[in-house]
C-alpha positions in Angstrom: -7.7 -8.8 0.6 -5.4 -11.8 0.1 -6.1 -15.2 -1.3 -4.3 -18.5 -1.1 -5.0 -21.6 -3.2 -3.6 -24.9 -1.8 -1.9 -27.1 -4.4 -1.3 -30.1 -2.2 -3.6 -31.9 0.3 -2.9 -31.1 4.0 -3.9 -29.3 7.1 -4.1 -25.5 6.7 -4.7 -22.6 9.0 -5.0 -18.9 8.5 -2.8 -16.5 10.4 -3.7 -12.9 10.5 -0.9 -10.4 11.2 -0.4 -6.7 11.0 2.5 -4.4 11.0 2.9 -1.2 13.1 5.7 -0.2 10.8 8.3 -1.3 13.4 7.5 -5.0 13.8 5.1 -7.7 12.7 2.5 -8.4 15.4 0.4 -11.6 15.2 -3.3 -11.0 15.8 -4.9 -14.4 15.4 -4.6 -17.9 14.0 -7.6 -20.0 12.9 -7.9 -23.7 13.7 -6.5 -26.2 11.2 -8.7 -27.5 8.4 -8.1 -30.4 6.1 -7.8 -29.5 2.4 -8.2 -32.5 0.2 -7.6 -31.8 -3.5 -9.4 -33.9 -6.1 -7.9 -34.2 -9.5 -10.2 -34.4 -12.5 -8.9 -37.9 -13.1 -10.0 -38.8 -9.5 -13.4 -37.4 -10.1 -14.0 -39.5 -13.2 -13.2 -43.0 -12.0 -16.4 -44.3 -13.5 -16.4 -43.3 -17.1 -19.6 -41.8 -18.4 -21.7 -44.1 -20.6 -23.2 -43.0 -24.0 -26.9 -42.6 -23.3 -28.3 -41.1 -26.5 -27.2 -39.9 -30.0 -29.1 -37.0 -31.5 -28.8 -35.1 -34.8 -28.4 -31.4 -35.0 -32.2 -31.0 -34.8 -32.3 -32.9 -31.5 -33.9 -36.1 -33.0 -32.6 -39.3 -31.6 -30.7 -41.3 -34.2 -28.2 -44.0 -34.6 -24.4 -43.5 -35.1 -23.9 -42.7 -38.8 -20.8 -41.6 -40.7 -20.7 -38.3 -42.6 -23.4 -36.8 -40.4 -22.8 -34.3 -37.6 -24.1 -35.8 -34.4 -24.3 -35.0 -30.7 -23.5 -37.7 -28.1 -25.1 -37.4 -24.7 -23.5 -39.1 -21.8 -24.8 -40.4 -18.4 -22.9 -37.6 -16.5 -24.7 -34.9 -18.5 -21.8 -34.1 -20.7 -22.2 -33.8 -24.5 -19.8 -34.3 -27.3 -20.2 -33.1 -30.9 -19.0 -35.8 -33.3 -18.4 -36.1 -37.0 -17.1 -39.4 -38.3 -15.9 -39.1 -41.9 -16.2 -42.1 -44.1 -15.2 -42.1 -47.8 
């Protein structure tokens, strides 16, 4: 089994060949397919908005210094935050 990962966008096809020990013999070639690669930056054109802040027990709270908090964003991601204030 062989794999190929495209690293640039373009038209790609698969060519299957085999060898009879004397020469390479082409068996078949697939039709072309467009491979369009999306970068993580391209996928996040609209930055996620902060939806909710909860403490470590899951209780909704406000942003407070010196308290471990969990930020929950509109895209479903979470971020653990600790803002230290002297």
